[in-house]
C-alpha positions in Angstrom: 61.4 18.3 -16.2 59.8 21.6 -17.2 57.1 23.2 -15.2 55.2 26.4 -16.1 52.5 28.2 -14.2 51.0 31.6 -14.1 48.6 33.1 -11.7 45.2 33.3 -13.4 46.2 31.2 -16.4 43.8 28.5 -15.4 46.3 25.7 -15.8 49.8 24.5 -14.9 51.9 22.5 -17.3 54.8 20.0 -16.9 56.6 17.8 -19.4 57.6 14.5 -17.8 57.6 10.8 -18.6 55.7 8.4 -16.3 53.7 5.2 -16.4 50.2 4.8 -15.1 51.1 1.8 -13.0 53.4 3.8 -10.7 51.0 6.6 -9.9 48.0 7.0 -7.6 46.1 9.4 -9.9 43.8 11.8 -8.1 45.4 11.4 -4.7 47.1 14.8 -5.0 47.8 15.2 -1.2 49.0 11.5 -0.8 46.7 10.7 2.1 45.5 7.4 0.6 42.1 8.8 -0.4 40.7 10.5 -3.5 38.3 13.2 -2.4 37.3 16.8 -2.7 40.4 17.9 -0.8 42.5 16.7 -3.8 40.2 18.5 -6.3 40.6 21.7 -4.3 44.4 21.4 -4.4 44.2 21.1 -8.2 42.0 24.2 -8.4 44.3 26.2 -6.1 47.2 25.3 -8.3 45.5 26.4 -11.4 45.0 29.9 -10.0 48.5 30.1 -8.6 47.6 29.8 -4.9 49.7 26.7 -4.4 52.7 25.2 -6.2 52.5 21.5 -6.7 55.5 19.2 -6.5 56.4 17.1 -9.5 54.7 14.1 -7.9 51.6 16.0 -7.0 51.4 17.4 -10.6 51.5 13.9 -12.1 48.8 12.7 -9.7 46.7 15.7 -10.5 46.9 15.3 -14.3 44.0 12.9 -14.5 43.4 13.3 -18.2 47.0 12.8 -19.1 47.4 15.9 -21.3 50.5 17.3 -19.4 48.5 20.1 -17.9 46.3 20.6 -14.9 43.1 22.6 -14.9 39.5 22.5 -13.7 38.8 19.4 -15.9 41.3 17.4 -13.8 39.5 18.6 -10.6 36.2 17.6 -12.2 37.5 14.1 -12.9 38.7 13.8 -9.3 35.2 14.8 -8.0 33.5 12.3 -10.4 35.7 9.5 -9.1 34.9 10.6 -5.5 31.1 10.1 -6.2 31.7 6.9 -8.3 30.6 8.5 -11.6 33.8 7.1 -13.2 35.8 3.9 -12.4 39.1 5.1 -13.9 40.6 8.4 -14.9 41.1 9.0 -18.6 44.9 8.7 -18.1 44.4 5.2 -16.8 42.5 3.9 -19.8 
């Protein structure tokens, strides 16, 4: 597993293998809910305020591109208000 992050870079990156069936995408804090708190964790990680664990990173990568950024937070918010049924990584 390789993880890279930089304060102010706007994204965090990790290279890891996983399958969509094993992961609760969007539930970054593992409280059983997908909500704005999860989106906030993603945003804080992108600016270097928090460091995500490997599991959190995978859950936060809602578009499946191996990076987390504001787009992932936006997908979490869209799912929260039922604008999307699934995250792009789940399709």
